[in-house]
C-alpha positions in Angstrom: 57.3 50.8 -23.3 54.5 49.6 -21.0 54.9 49.7 -17.3 53.2 48.0 -14.4 52.7 49.2 -10.8 53.4 46.5 -8.3 51.8 47.3 -4.9 52.2 45.8 -1.5 50.5 47.0 1.7 51.2 46.3 5.4 48.3 46.8 7.8 47.4 46.7 11.4 46.7 43.1 12.6 46.9 40.7 15.5 48.0 37.1 15.7 45.4 35.1 13.9 44.5 38.1 11.7 41.7 40.6 11.8 38.8 40.9 9.4 39.5 43.3 6.5 37.1 45.9 8.0 39.3 46.1 11.1 42.6 46.5 9.3 44.2 49.8 8.4 47.1 50.5 6.1 50.4 51.3 7.9 52.8 51.1 5.0 52.5 51.5 1.2 55.2 50.1 -1.1 54.9 50.5 -4.8 57.5 49.6 -7.5 57.0 50.9 -11.0 58.5 48.3 -13.4 58.8 47.7 -17.1 57.5 44.4 -18.5 60.9 42.8 -17.8 60.4 43.5 -14.1 63.1 46.2 -13.9 62.3 49.0 -11.5 61.9 52.4 -13.0 60.8 54.2 -9.8 59.3 53.4 -6.4 57.1 54.9 -3.7 57.4 54.0 0.0 55.6 55.6 3.0 54.5 54.8 6.4 50.8 55.6 7.2 49.4 56.4 10.7 46.3 54.4 11.4 43.4 56.4 12.9 41.2 53.8 14.5 43.9 51.8 16.2 47.1 54.0 16.2 48.9 51.6 18.6 50.4 48.7 16.8 50.0 45.3 18.4 53.2 43.4 19.5 52.4 40.8 16.9 52.2 43.5 14.1 55.5 45.0 15.2 57.3 41.6 15.2 55.8 40.6 11.9 56.5 43.8 10.0 59.6 45.1 11.8 57.8 48.5 11.7 58.5 50.6 14.8 55.7 52.4 16.6 57.8 55.6 16.3 57.7 55.3 12.5 53.9 55.1 12.6 53.6 57.9 15.1 55.6 60.2 12.9 53.7 59.2 9.7 50.8 61.1 8.1 47.3 59.6 8.1 46.1 57.9 4.8 44.3 60.9 3.3 47.5 63.0 3.5 49.7 60.1 2.3 47.3 59.4 -0.5 47.8 62.9 -2.0 51.6 62.2 -2.3 51.0 58.7 -3.7 48.5 60.0 -6.4 50.9 62.9 -7.3 53.7 60.3 -7.8 51.5 57.9 -9.7 50.1 60.6 -12.0 53.7 61.4 -13.1 53.9 57.8 -14.5 50.4 57.2 -15.7 50.9 57.8 -19.4 52.4 54.4 -20.0 50.9 52.4 -17.2 49.3 49.1 -18.4 47.8 48.3 -15.0 48.7 47.5 -11.4 49.3 44.2 -9.7 49.6 42.7 -6.2 50.3 39.3 -4.8 46.7 38.2 -4.2 43.6 40.2 -3.8 44.1 41.6 -0.3 45.8 44.8 -1.4 43.1 45.7 -3.9 40.4 45.1 -1.4 42.2 47.1 1.4 42.6 50.0 -1.0 39.0 49.9 -2.1 37.8 49.8 1.6 40.1 52.7 2.6 39.2 54.8 -0.5 35.6 54.5 0.5 36.1 55.1 4.2 38.2 58.2 3.6 36.3 59.3 0.5 39.4 59.2 -1.6 39.7 58.9 -5.4 42.4 57.0 -7.2 43.9 56.6 -10.6 44.2 52.9 -9.7 40.5 52.5 -9.7 40.5 53.3 -13.4 43.2 50.8 -14.3 43.1 47.0 -14.5 44.3 45.0 -11.5 46.1 41.8 -12.0 46.0 39.3 -9.1 49.5 38.0 -9.7 49.2 35.2 -7.2 46.3 33.7 -9.1 47.9 34.4 -12.5 51.1 32.7 -11.4 49.2 29.6 -10.4 47.3 29.5 -13.7 50.5 29.9 -15.8 52.3 27.2 -13.7 49.2 25.0 -13.7 49.3 24.7 -9.9 46.4 23.0 -8.1 46.1 26.1 -5.8 48.0 29.4 -5.4 51.1 29.5 -3.3 52.6 32.2 -1.2 55.1 34.7 -2.5 58.1 32.9 -1.1 56.9 29.6 -2.5 56.3 31.1 -5.9 59.8 32.6 -5.9 61.2 29.2 -5.1 59.2 27.6 -7.9 60.7 30.2 -10.2 64.2 29.4 -9.0 64.5 32.7 -7.1 65.2 33.5 -3.5 63.3 36.2 -1.5 65.5 39.3 -1.2 65.3 41.5 1.9 63.0 41.6 5.0 59.6 39.9 4.5 56.5 41.9 5.4 57.9 45.2 4.5 55.8 46.8 1.7 58.4 47.9 -0.8 60.6 44.8 -0.3 57.5 42.6 -0.9 56.5 44.7 -3.9 60.0 44.4 -5.4 60.0 40.6 -4.9 56.5 40.3 -6.5 57.8 42.3 -9.4 60.4 39.7 -10.1 57.6 37.3 -10.9 55.8 39.6 -13.3 57.8 38.8 -16.4 57.0 35.1 -15.9 53.3 35.6 -16.4 53.2 38.4 -19.1 51.7 38.8 -21.7 48.3 38.3 -20.1 
């Protein structure tokens, strides 16, 4: 059976947002699901940012991530080793990976380059589920994750802006757009 990796990232930010180049990953959430959206395994880790290790008040309020969680976390290069090891254990039947929108893919690519990291994900197709959902539903423009869940007759489950929770909610929409 094919599986998909659903990824969500949380990153440093300030009210009004920062340009991508200024953002650093602070949490990785990944849910490995079958094509029916059922979770087979998951990965969740906090990541300590290097350029701006102190989270802004806005970022802490938005994500509900504590500064102490970030202070105790490993930086991305160390966390990435654990993520890749976990991912390689499941790669044999991985059709691709997906995220809600294109931000997560772009953030990964930026950080891979910045930290000179390699990734199995770079060799797999990425599905922008936000765009695909809009195409399948024939929406004039893409909607947010919460809006998409409502259109699908589902409610958001858990605390928004937490990586694994957001990944799991995104995974609930995957069966509605497959096959590609």
